[in-house]
MIZA-114203 format. One record per atom (N, C-alpha, C): x, y, z. Coordinates in pm, whole numbers, plus 50000, padded with zeros to 5 digits. Layout:
<nodes>
XYZ ...
</nodes>
This chain:
<nodes>
324026790579543 324896799879613 325376810779519 326016820879575 326626831879501 327916835479575 328946839079502 330226842379564 330096854079662 329026861879649 328806873479737 328036870079864 327646857579883 326816853879997 327426858380130 328696855980149 329326859280277 329426874380298 329626881880189 329636896580203 328236901680234 327236895380176 325846899080207 325546896780354 326046885780410 325826883080553 326486893780639 327686898080598 328366908580675 327596921680668 327036924880551 326266937280536 325006937080622 324406925280637 323206924280722 323576924680871 324636917580908 324986916381049 325726928781101 326506935181016 327326946581061 327226957980959 326056963580939 325866973580833 326736985980849 327056989780973 327807002180995 329316999981006 329736987481001 331186984681008 331846989280879 333076994080889 333796999080772 334246987480683 333786987480560 334196977380463 335416981980384 335386994580341 336436999980255 336857013680306 338157016080305 338677029680322 339277033480187 338647042880120 339067046679986 339747060279989 341047060279981 341827072579986 341447081080108 341277074380222 340987081180348 339527081880384 338617079180290 337177079980316 336627066180351 335927065180465 335377052380511 334037049580444 333847037280401 332597032680338 332117020480415 330907020880465 330367009980546 329966998080459 329736986780525 329276974880452 327926977380386 327016984180457 325696986880397 325826996180276 326707006280284 326887015480172 327517008380053 328486999680079 329116992079970 328096983079903 327266976579984 326276967379928 325236974979845 324806986879892 323846994879817 324446999779686 325727003679691 326387008379568 326416997379462 326776985279504 326826974079409 325436970879355 324416971779442 323046969079397 322586979579296 322956992279320 322587002779226 323247001079091 324516997779091 325216995278964 324606983178894 324236973078970 323596961178912 322306964978840 321536974178900 320286978578837 320566985378704 321596993778700 321957000478574 322416990278469 323146980078514 323626969878420 322456962278359 321456959078439 320276952178387 319576960978285 319446973878316 318826983178222 319626983978091 320946982278102 321796982877983 321756969977903 321006959977953 320836947677878 321756936377918 322546938078024 323456927478067 322646916478137 322866904078097 322106892778148 322996882578218 322346874078295 323056863278364 323836854778264 325086851778299 325936843278215 326746850778112 326466863678091 327226871377993 328516876778057 329546878477975 330846883178022 331046897877985 331466905678085 331686919978066 333106923378109 333816930678025 335186934778057 335166947678139 336106948578232 336256960378317 337666965578298 337806978578272 339126983778239 339276998178283 340457001378340 340827015178367 340107021878481 339547014178576 338807019978686 339677020978811 339357030578896 339977031079029 339527018779107 340267015579212 340057002679277 338667001379340 338167011979403 336857010779464 335787008779357 335827016479249 334867014879140 334967000979078 336186996079063 336426982679009 335716972279096 335906973279229 335286963679321 333766964179310 333196976079309 331736977479304 331176971479175 331846973779062 331386968278935 331486953078935 332576947678986 332746933078993 331646926979080 331346933379195 330286928379282 328926929379213 328686940179140 327406941979071 327186931178966 328216928078890 328106917678789 327856904078853 328576901178961 328356888379030 326946887579087 326426898779132 325086899179192 324026894179094 324156897978967 323146894178869 323526881478793 324616874878837 325026862378774 325806864178646 326276876278621 327106878678504 328586876078539 329446877178442 330866873878458 331696886378433 332676888978519 333596900178497 334936894778449 335596902678367 336946899678326 337706912778316 339016911978333 339846924078336 340586925678205 340676938178160 341506941178044 342266953978071 343566953578055 344386965278082 344296975277969 343866987378001 343786997977901 345177000677844 345257003077716 346537005977653 347056994477569 346496982377587 346916971377501 346346973477361 346936967077264 346556969377125 345146964277097 344536969776994 343206965276954 343226950576917 344316945876855 344396931876815 344366922676937 345136926277039 345146918277162 343776918677228 343196930777234 341876932177295 340846923477223 340836923977093 339856916177018 340046901077042 341296896877051 341566882577075 341026878377212 341316886477315 340846883177450 339336883777458 338736894077398 337286895477404 336586883977331 337136879777219 336526868677146 336636855777227 337796853577287 338006841377365 337066840777485 336886852177553 336036852677672 334576855577641 334266857377513 332906860377468 332346872677539 333136883377538 332756895877602 331656902677521 330606907277592 329496913877524 329496928977545 330246933677645 330276948077672 331546951377749 331826964277753 333056969077813 332716980977903 333146980378029 332906991178125 334216998578150 334207011678134 335417019478158 335157034178134 336247041678115 336167055878085 336247057677933 335307064377871 335297065677725 336577071577668 337197081077739 338387087477684 339617078577692 339527067377762 340687058477775 340517045777693 339467045077616 339137032777545 339057035477396 339677026877319 339617028077175 338847016477115 338437017776994 337717006976927 336217008476942 335487005576836 334037007076841 333346993976802 334066982776820 333536969976776 332736962876884 332596968877003 331866962577111 331186973377194 330106969777258 329326979377335 330116984977452 330136998277463 330807004977574 329767010177672 329967007077800 329127012477907 330017021677990 329917034877974 330757043978052 330487042278201 331527042578281 331357040978425 330457051778483 330487063578425 329627074278472 328147071078465 327757063078364 326347059378350 325897049978461 326827042778521 326467032678621 326337038278762 326737050678779 326667056578914 325627067778921 324817068878818 323747078878819 322677074978921 322027084878987 320977081579084 319837073879017 319277064479091 318147056779042 316847063979079 315847062278998 314547068179029 313917061679151 312947068379210 312307063279331 311597050079306 311177047679182 310467035279152 311397024179105 312707026579113 313677016779066 313627004079151 313716992679087 313736979879156 315156974279148 315726971479265 317076966079268 317036951179236 317896946679146 317876932379112 318296923979232 317676912479252 318016903979366 319386897379347 319936892479457 321176884779451 320846871079394 321346868379274 321036855679208 321716844279283 320996833579307 321556822079378 321556809879286 322046798779339 322096786379262 323146786479153 324236794079176 325266795679072 326536787579100 326426777279182 327606769979230 328666767479123 328286761279014 329256757378911 329326767378796 328696778978814 328746789278711 329956798378733 330496803578625 331676812278632 331246826378671 331996832578763 331726846478799 332886855678759 334056849978735 335236857978702 336106850278605 336576857078501 337606851478413 338856859978432 339836854078496 341096861078521 342076858178408 343176865378408 344226863278308 345476858278376 346176849278310 347466844978363 348446856478353 349596855078417 350536866178427 351116870378294 351136861178197 351646864878065 353156866678061 353886859078143 355346860478146 355986856778013 355346847977938 355896843977809 355376852577695 354556862577728 354076871777627 352616869977590 352036858177618 350646855477584 349916851277711 348896858877749 348126855277868 347046845277831 346596837677931 345526827877913 344346831678003 343166827477965 341946830878038 341596819678135 341396823378263 341236813478370 339876815678437 338966805978429 337616807878483 337516803878630 336786811878708 336536808778849 335046807678872 334626796678931 333216794778962 332926800079102 331656802379129 331216807179260 331616797379370 331366784479347 331606774479451 333086772779480 333916772579376 335356770679399 335946782579475 335516794579443 336026806279513 335606805979660 334346802579685 333866801779824 334626791079902 334896779779837 335636768979903 337066773279933 337686780379840 339046785079862 339096794879980 338106803679990 338046812780103 337926805180235 337086794780235 336886786980357 338186780180400 338896774080307 340146767380339 341176777280393 341236788980335 342176799080380 341816804180519 340516806280544 340076810680677 340476800580784 340336787680750 340666777280848 342146777280881 342986780380783 344436780380807 344916793580867 344336804680820 344776817880865 343546826580889 342946825681006 341726833481035 341986848481022 340966855580975 341026870180963 340136876281071 340706885281149 339956891881255 339226904081199 338096907581263 337266918581214 337976931981221 338976933281310 339666946281324 340796948181225 340996938381138 342116939281045 341816948980930 342866956280891 342796965280776 343866960880677 343436956780560 344346952180456 344576963280355 345806968480349 346176978480249 346576971180121 345766972680017 346006965679891 346856974379800 348096970579783 348996977779694 349246969279569 348146965279507 348196957579383 346846959179315 346846960979187 345616963379112 344666951579124 343366954279129 342376943579141 342276935179014 342876939578906 342926931178788 343806918978807 344636919078911 345486907678944 344706898279035 344636885578998 343866875979076 344296875179222 345586875979247 346156875879381 345556886879467 345366898679408 344836910179480 343326909179498 342586906179392 341136905179402 340736894179498 341436882979495 341116871879583 341226875579730 342296882479765 342476886579905 341496897579943 341126906079848 340126916379875 338776910079909 338326900679827 337046893979851 337086886079981 338206880080010 338356872280133 338266881180256 338896892880249 338856902480359 337426907080387 336686910180281 335316914680297 334406903380344 334676891380299 333876879980343 334026877480493 335166881680549 335416879980692 334926891680775 334376901980710 333886913480784 334956923280824 336126922480761 337226931480791 337246943080690 338316950880691 338386963180611 339466962180504 339166967280386 340126968380276 340446983180256 341726986280238 342157000180217 342617001580072 341997011080000 342337013979861 342967027879852 343797029579750 344327042679714 343907045779570 343767058579539 343387062279403 344487058579304 345747060379346 346877056779262 347967050779349 348677041079294 349727034379369 351047042079353 351037054379401 352237062779401 352877062179538 354207062379542 354927060479667 354527070379776 354407083479748 354007092779855 352617089679911 351677085579823 350327082179869 350357069379953 351187059779914 351287047379992 351837050280131 352867058680136 353457062080266 352467069880352 351697078980291 350707086680366 349627077680424 349237067280349 348217057980397 348687050380519 349957047280525 350487040180643 350257048180769 350417061180760 350197069980876 348707072380901 347957075480795 346567079680810 345627068080841 345757057080766 344797046180775 345207035180872 346477034880910 347017025281007 346607010780973 346997006080854 346666992280817 347396982280905 346776970580922 347426959880998 348176950280906 347786949980778 348456941280682 348626948680550 349656944880477 349866949880340 349946937880248 349316938880133 349486928980027 349946936379903 351026931679841 351596938879729 352396929479641 352896934979531 353826927879443 355226933579466 356276926079433 357626931379449 357856944379374 357256945979257 357486958179179 356946970379252 355726969579305 355146980879378 355866983179509 356186972279579 356866973579708 358246979979692 358906977379581 360206983579556 360076998779552 358977003779492 358767018179487 358547023879627 357777016779708 357487021679843 358737021679930 359467010779933 360657010180019 361717020079971 361827021979839 362777031879788 362437045879835 361147048979834 360687062179881 360967063780030 360637053680109 360857054480254 362347055780286 363167048780210 364607049080235 365187062880207 364607069980110 365147082980071 364567094680150 363647091980240 363077102880320 364157109380406 364087122480426 365007128980519 364887122980659 365967123380732 365987117180865 364837122080952 364497134780942 363447140481026 362047135480990 361877129780868 360557125380824 360397110180825 361437102980860 361377088380857 360487083080970 359817072080940 358947065881040 358827050981008 358467043181107 358187029081087 356787026381139 355867022181054 354477020481096 354347010081207 353727014081317 353597004981430 352306996981427 351446999481328 350176992181320 350316979081243 351376977581164 351506966081076 351816953281153 351076942581118 351326929281173 352036920381072 351836923080943 352486914880841 352476922180708 353396918180622 353456922580482 353546910180396 352646908780299 352686897280207 353026902080068 353996895380006 354386898279868 354176885779784 353686887679664 353476876579572 353466881479429 353446871979338 353386875379196 354686873179123 355816873879194 357106871579130 358166869479238 359366866479194 360486864279286 360746877079366 360986875379496 361306886779583 362806886579610 363566896079554 365026896179572 365406897679720 366556892379760 366986893279900 367056907679951 367506916879866 367616930779909 366266936679944 365226933479866 363896938579894 363346932380022 363596919580043 363156913180168 363736920380289 365016923380281 365686929980393 365106943880416 364826951180308 364276964680322 362876964380382 362046954880340 360696953880396 360766951380546 361626942180587 361736939080730 362276950980808 363186958380748 363796969680818 362876981780822 362216984880709 361486997480698 360006996280733 359436984080720 357996982680737 357616973480851 357966960680839 357516950880937 358406938480928 358856933081040 359716921181034 358976908680988 357656908681001 356866896880963 356526897380814 357496893780731 357306893280586 356896879280546 355816878280468 355336865580415 355446866080263 356166856480207 356316855880061 355426844580010 354566847779916 353596838179862 354066832979727 354086819879712 354336813579583 353036807279535 352616810779416 351376805279365 351186808879219 349976807079174 349616810179036 348136813379034 347696819778929 346276822778917 345476809878910 346026799578845 345316786978832 345136779678965 346146780279051 346136772779178 345776781479297 345976794479287 345906802979405 347186801579485 347136804379613 348306803079699 348726788479705 349996785879676 350506772179672 351466769379786 352336778979816 353286777679926 353546791379985 353876791580115 354166804180183 355446802880263 356206813780265 357426814380345 357326826180440 357096823280568 357096833480670 358466834780735 358496841080850 359766843880917 360496830980951 359796821381010 360456808981054 360996800980936 360196799580832 360656791980716 361836798880649 361776812280640 362886819680580 364166817580659 364026816480792 365206814580877 365726800180871 364816790480871 365226776380875 365516770680737 364906776480633 365096771380496 365386783080403 366516789680417 366816801280333 366796797680184 366176806280107 366096803979963 364896795879919 364146790080013 362976782079977 361806790979938 360946785879850 359736793079812 358716792879924 358796782880011 357886781980123 357406767780145 356526766180242 355896753180269 354536752780201 354196741380141 352906739880076 351786743380173 350786750780126 349646753780211 348886740780236 348116739980345 347556727080389 346736719580285 346036726580195 345126719680103 345766716479968 347056719079952 347726716579825 348686704679837 348646696079737 349586685079725 350536688179610 351816685379628 352786688279524 353786677079504 354316676079384 355346666079352 356336671979253 357566666879259 358546668979153 358606656079074 358486656978942 358426645078858 359466645978746 359746634478685 360636634578569 359836637578443 360486637378328 359826641378204 358696631878165 358726619478222 357666609778193 356516610678292 356646619878390 355596621378489 355726612378609 356886606078626 357096597278741 357566605378861 356936603678979 357346611279097 358796608479135 359516618879174 360906617779216 360986617279368 362076611979423 362216611479569 362186625479630 361756626779755 361706639879821 363066646879814 363046659679779 364256667679772 364956667479639 364546658779547 365186658079416 364516667779319 365316674379238 364796684479147 364186678279023 363036683278986 362356678778866 361336688978822 360366684678745 359266693278699 358206693378809 357796705178852 356836706278961 355406705078908 354576698278987 353156697678959 352386698079091 351166703479085 350376705379206 348916702079177 348186699079286 346756697379275 346106701079408 344846705279398 344096708979518 342606708379485 341746708379587 340306707879559 339746720779502 340556731379497 340046744279447 340776749279323 341626740979264 342306745179142 341316745479026 341576754278929 340726754378810 341066742178726 340216739178630 340366726878552 340816729078409 341026741778371 341466744278234 341296758878198 341666762178076 341596775878025 340386777577934 339946789877925 338826793077837 339326794277693 338726786777603 339006788177460 340416784577419 341096775877493 342466772177457 342706757577496 342246748477413 342366734277442 343826729677445 344646735477359 346056731477354 346766734977483 346566747377532 347196751477657 346646743577775 345356740477772 344756732477879 345396718677884 345546712277767 346136698777763 347576698777811 348286709777787 349686710477827 349846712777977 348966720678038 349136724678178 348346716178276 347236710178230 346376702278320 346376687778272 347056679278349 347186665278308 346946655878426 346066646378405 345796635878504 345466641578642 344726652578644 344326658378771 345346667478835 346476669878768 347536678478820 347666690978734 348116701678798 348446713878725 349956715378719 350476717478598 351896719378574 352146734278546 352676741878644 352836756278623 353996759978532 354846750178498 356006753178414 357266755678494 357216753578626 358376755678711 359096742578736 360396743578758 361166732178807 361546734778951 361866723979022 362236725679162 362106712579237 362106713479369 362026701579453 361066703979569 360576692979627 359716693379745 360226682679841 360616686879961 361196677180054 360106670780140 360526662280234 359576654980317 358786664180409 359306676080437 358596685780519 357706694980439 357466691780309 356606699480218 357196713180186 358516714480200 359206726880165 359506726780016 359086737579948 359276738779803 360496747479775 361376742379693 362506750179642 362386750879490 362496762979438 362306764979295 363616764579220 363566758679101 364676760179007 364336771978919 363836769178803 363356779878715 362146774778641 361716782178542 360626777278459 361176768378350 360496757178327 360986747778226 361016754078087 360136763978063 360116770377931 361006782777925 361746785578034 362646797078035 364096793178012 364356780178001 365736775477985 366376781977862 367596787077880 368326793777772 369266783877706 369206783177574 370106774477498 371216783077440 372366782877504 373516790777461 374486781877386 374326781577253 375196773677166 375266759077212 374096753477247 374016739577287 374096737177436 374486747277513 374556746077658 373266751477717 372556743277793 371276747177853 371546753877989 371046766178004 371246773878127 369896777478187 369806776778319 368606780778392 368786795278434 368076804878373 368316819078405 368016822478551 367056815578612 366696819078750 367846816478847 368656806278819 369796803478907 370866814278893 371086818978770 372046829778750 371546842478817 370246845178805 369656857078867 369726856379018 369516844479073 369616842879218 371026846179266 372036841479191 373416844479226 373706859479213 373216865479105 373426879879085 372766888179195 371546884479232 370806892179331 371446891779469 372326882079491 372996881279620 374186890779630 374556897179516 375666906779519 375166920079577 375916926179667 375426938279734 375156950179643 375746950479525 375536961879436 374336960079344 373646948479354 372546945179264 371226945079341 370266952679290 368926952679349 368096941179293 368096939779162 367446928579096 368076926978958 367836915478897 368506912678770 367666903478683 368066902478558 367456893178464 368526888778365 368396876778315 369366871078223 368666867778092 369306871177981 368706868277851 369806866477747 369386863377627 370326862077515 370166874077422 371276878077363 371266888577262 372146884177147 371706887077026 372496883176909 372776894976819 372416906976862 372496918476772 373946922276740 374786922976842 376136928076822 377026917976749 376976905276792 377926895376738 377296886176634 375966887376615 375226878776522 375196864176567 375686861476683 375486848476746 375076851176890 374266842376949 373736845477081 374816846477187 374706856777269 375606858477383 374756860977507 375326857577622 374616859177748 374736873577797 373596879677828 373576893577874 372916894078012 373536901278103 372986903578236 372376917578240 371076918378268 370396931078286 370266933478436 370826944478483 370976946678627 370396960078667 369616960078776 369166972378840 370056974678961 370696986178966 371666988879072 370986990879206 371616985679312 371106988079446 371247002579485 372297009079435 372537023379460 372727030079326 371787038679289 371837044779157 373087053279136 373647058279243 374837066679231 376127058579222 376027045479243 377217036879238 376897024379158 376887025279023 376537013678941 377507002178961 377036989878945 377896978078965 379056977878867 380146971878909 381316970278823 381216957178746 381456958078616 381326946278531 382236934978576 383466938078609 384416927578648 383976920678777 383436928478870 382996922678997 381796913378976 380866917478891 379696909078867 380066896378791 380946897578693 381386885678620 382046875778714 382946880778799 383646872078893 382666865578990 381646873179030 380656867879124 379846856679060 379436858478934 378666848078865 379506835678843 380746837578799 381616826078773 381896818478902 382126825679012 382376819079140 381156811379188 379976816479159 378746810079205 378276798979113 378456800878981 377826791978884 378806784278795 380046788878786 380996782578696 381206790478568 382256787178495 382646795178378 381656794078263 380836783478257 379866782278149 378836793478154 378686799678272 377686810278289 378296824178277 379526825078228 380166838078216 379446846678114 379006858778152 378286867378059 379226874677963 378726878177848 379496886377754 379276901177778 378136904577838 377836918577857 376996920477982 377276931178054 376466935178169 375846948678135 374566949678148 373856961778113 373056966678233 373316978878278 372596984778390 371356991678337 370186988078390 368916993778346 368207000078466 367347009478437 366607016178544 365587006878608 364976998078528 363986988578580 363846977178481 363236966278526 363016954678442 361556954378398 361266949778277 359876949178231 359096938778310 357876942278348 357066933178428 355636932678374 354966921678404 353566920078366 352696927578466 351376927678440 350456934278532 350556928278672 350856915378682 350966908678811 352306910878878 353196918178812 354496920978872 355556910678839 355226900678758 356216890578722 357126895778611 358326890278608 359296894078506 358766890278368 358676899878279 358186897578143 359366893278056 359686880478060 360886875477991 360806877377840 359616877377786 359486878977641 360016892477594 360076902377683 360556915777646 362046917777670 362696908177735 364106909977770 365036910677649 364876901977548 365806902977434 365796916677367 364616922777351 364566935777285 365216946477373 365116944877506 365796954177596 367306952677584 367776940277576 369206937877563 369736941977427 368886940577322 369326943977186 369236958877157 368596966377249 368526980777229 367306985477156 366326976477129 365096980877063 364096986477163 364396984877293 363706992377397 364707002177457 364177011877532 365077021377599 365977013577693 367247016777694 368197009177774 369067018577856 369707012777954 370527020678043 371997020078006 372877021778105 374307021678079 374777007578051 375697006277959 376196993277921 377646991877964 377946980178022 379326976978059 379696964477983 380636965177893 380946953377813 382426950177822 382726937877783 384136933677787 384826937277656 
</nodes>
C-alpha cells in the first residue's frame, strides 16, 4: 500500500472535482495528481530514492502539499524544518532524521552542508519523453513522514509515521466523523504541523476540498470566508486569535458572520474561554476543541454538548483511544481521580527517531505518556491538570502553572496568560504572571488580578509581579513555549508594561 492510495482513487473516480482552492484558484484532483507526479519525476532525476528523507522548508501550503505527495509517491520520506532556526538546530535535526536533501527557496536557506533542491527546479516543464514514476506500493510498515513534536520544553523530537498507520487512522476517523464530498476545509495552520497535515490528507482522501491561503494574515483569512465559503475551519488558538481580533475590530458596516460554516476546530494548545466565546459569536456556534499530540493524534474532543455538560473538560476520548490516570508507580487510579495521564491506541507511534532515552520515558508497556496530569471519569471525559514537567518549584512549594493560568483566563480583563518564575530582580525566584489584555486600551489592574488569583487558588499562589505583554511565545504548533517564558519575564526578550507591587 501507499498513503496516497485513497487520493489516487479520488483522482481516478472524480478527476474534475475540486481538490484544492489555493488563494481563490480551484485545482482539480487530476491536476493535483499530475503536479505531484511531475515533481516526483524531478526528484528522481535529482537522485532522490525510496527510503531517503528529504526536508521541506519555507514553502507555500499548496507547494508544500505537492512536494509531500511527490515524495510519498516514490517511497521517500518528508520532514518539516522551519526556516530561520539556527544552523546548529538544523544540523541536529537533519542528522537525527538522516536527511539527504533540502527543498525550499535558496534565498531563505543558509548552510551549504547538505544538498539543496530549489523549489523552482521541481516545477519546470517535463520533456515530451519524460516518464512519470509509478506510485510505489507495498510500503505498509515504511515511514512516509517524520513529524516534529511541539517543542514546548524547547527541544522537539522526531516522530515517524508509516503508510499503514496513517491509512488506519484515517479509516477510524472516517468511521466516527464521516466527511462529505461537498465539504470545504479552510486550513488556517501550517502543514508543517502534524495536526494540519493529517486533516489535509484526510480531507483529500475523502474526495472533499481543502482551502489554502498564501499567507495566514487576518484580512486574507476574512476574505476567504466570503470568497471560498468554507464549511469547516481548522486552526490553532494563536492563528484564530488573529482572525477573531480582526473581525471584532471591523467597522459596523463591514461586519459579517459566515453562513457557510458548519464547524470550527481548534487544536494544538489550550483554548482560553474568551477565545471560545469569540469563535462562537463571530464565526460559528459549533466549536470543537481537540486535545491530542503528534504521537497519538486526536485523543479527546469537546464539542458543544460536552462543553455545556462538562465545562472545563478537555473532551471525551475518541472511540479508538484508551486512557488512564495512574500514580507514579504506574498503577491505575479510580475514575475521576487526578494522576499522570497515559493513552494507547492502534494507531499511536511506537517511539522517536534517534532518541532512545526520550522513547523509553514516553513509551512504556504499550502506553504513551504525554507528560500531562489530569483525570478520566467513567464517561471517558478527560480533565487536564498540567504537564508533569511544567510544575513550578517556588522555594519548595510545588505549583501547577496551568491551574493558575486557568484561573487568570477566567478574569474578564485577561485574554490569555502564562505563569513562570523570575529571579532577576530579587535574586531569588518569584512568581510572575504574563498577561495579554482582553482590551488593549484598558490593561488589567495588578490588584484585581492578584485578588482574583488568591480567591481562586489561595495565598500560596500570590504573584510578586504582573506583566502585561502583547503576545505569548508559541511553538510552530501554537502551543505555549514555556522554555521562553523566564527570559520574557526577566526582560531578556522584548517585554510589555509591568505592574509590580
